[in-house]
Steps between C-alpha positions, in 0.01 A plus 500: 500500500849384411804690371443841347746774413403847393840610382526608133796360309744712305497274197228287349546164330320402182251302710411798720211721383587852388339788689427856393622629835788349693326587828154378400320260734539228238877547511509517879330165549722300265675356804162379628406321180819296503338279762129586486456504121485788254143587602521370856325179400733277704721218380531125537720558804259478791693751707448785252122542502259691282482862613294638210151611597550476874373797700744791491470534876611141550795530263607826660479354851718206397761722336516715813529188716789371289670839508460540876595140577170393655463247218817309429623374166860605440479591127191715555637659818816600315338624181244734657707607802545861389181566305267774633131452569392690189714277279360183654144628470550574130629148441209347691244700304663400172472126562155526656360627169639217287280209392720253309383142438568263785812287467439125459403342830686245708225284646609244756328169555290462814311202633127543548528577872759773446303648211185517712692653791659764278168590343330521839766731644494732199123519459361438848785512750507287814290639788637233733853643476399861449617513138282722277462418130776640279239648268356714780801730470665405169175535306232273362717433195820508707625803306565707811334802657591867491704656642736247657399135453663306214344257257578131544422375150798431279745447787726195493434252781864522611455873557174459691652234726811711560305813594250326727788322671678829558188647656469194723858510631510877542733584211241710320302781656245765407355814654313424820249358544688234305208287385710268283719408794194415707356286222820327387595388850171309517585297190682167506764391248232288334265799481767716335571237235129446439430871450799544268406193299135595463587856396746367241215326318276806469442655159561876512181705456434704187522818706806487730442843655493513882168565670418841649571539869235341722618512859152421629513156337839408642497246785764679709685830521797516264767768509564479127155644432553821695 
């Protein structure tokens, strides 16, 4: 999740949609759509990802983390600093219900070895290094899992690399047990690039909805699913 403001503006330009109520949720999230797209579909800028259709629990957790400073990205930290839980939850639920078309992809070229490595990590994991398959938690179609695991399809490779790197170096955290930290620190630079590249070449599924919660199937305990 990149920059998102929930502050309604006093005046609207010709390019800004008109709303029946100034304090409607559609009006409140106009700051969000500046970076994430009018329907949360994401943009060509890899650092402002698709937020539409992601589990409401995940979006809410990220907004709270930005507000409380446990996830750091200065524009987001500033813009949500004074928003109450109920406000953030309403915003999260709004975007979780949207299903806009996926923005055009940004596939990156991989050699055969990197492609095979990326596919193996996503679909099968690497038992030798203790890395479970991405799909075990992010869903068979990589659309996420309720209530707190995001989809991976439609994300720019630059964003995937940046987030995995932040997990690896300790700049990003989640509720303990922090399963992503445990997994990311077992990945090499080459692994991160391979996963991001392979994901960038996936065609989004017809149904982008996240899977129902299935804690039993998950390979390790994850605080985001509590």
